[in-house]
N, C-alpha and C positions, 0 to 999 in steps of 0.2 A: 359299673351300670346295680342301681339301686330299686329294688324291688320291695316291696310294703304291702303285701295283700296275703292271700289264707292260702293253708293246703287246701290241699285236692284229694290229699290220700294219706292213710299213717305213715310218716316217715320209714324208712327200712334199713336198717345198721349191720352193717356186715363188719367181722371182724377178721383184719389180715396178723402175719405173725407180728408186728410189733404194733399196730395201729388200728383205730376202727374209723369208719370211712359210713356217714349213713345220709343216704341218699333220699332227698326231697322233690317232690309236684307241689308247684307253683301255682295257681288260678287264679288270673287274670280275667278277668271283668267287664268287660265295659256295657254303657247300658246309655240310650240316647232313644229321637228319637225321625227318624224318617224324616225329611219337610214335603217331599212331593206326596206318599201317602200319607203320612202323616200315624204310625205305627211303632212302636214299640219294637226295638230291634236289642239285640245282646250279640256284641263278641265274644268270646274264649278264647284266652291262649297261654298256653301250656305252658312254664317255662320248669327244667329238670335242671337241678344244684345240686350242690356238694356239699358236706358237712364238715370239716376235718376238725382235729383239735378236739375238740367237747360230743363227739361224736356221739359218747355211750347218754350224752343229758340229753341232747336235744333228740332220742329216740324216747326219752323214758316222760319227757314231761312234751310233747308236742303229739298232737292228736289229730284226725281227718276235721279241719276248719279251725284248728286256731288260724289268729294273725304271729306274721311272719314277716321278716325285718332282712330283708339278703343284702349283704353288698359285696359284690366282688367283678371278676373282668367274665367279660361273654365271650364265649366262642360258642358259634354257629355249626350246628351239625344238622344233616340228612338220613 
């Protein structure tokens, strides 16, 4: 799955014993008009992602609203 959107919150970096993990939340908004009512509607989905390897760099240089490009496998959880 490939996402190219904005961060919805500041990244959270967690350091474990030997490696760091950066958790990010990506906001995916779609805007459009409802044909029947002619109202503008916006649908927002939230995606959580983890950055491995370069977690410290991602946490330092990315802030809420920054554009990100996320590519990887998708796994749905409830």
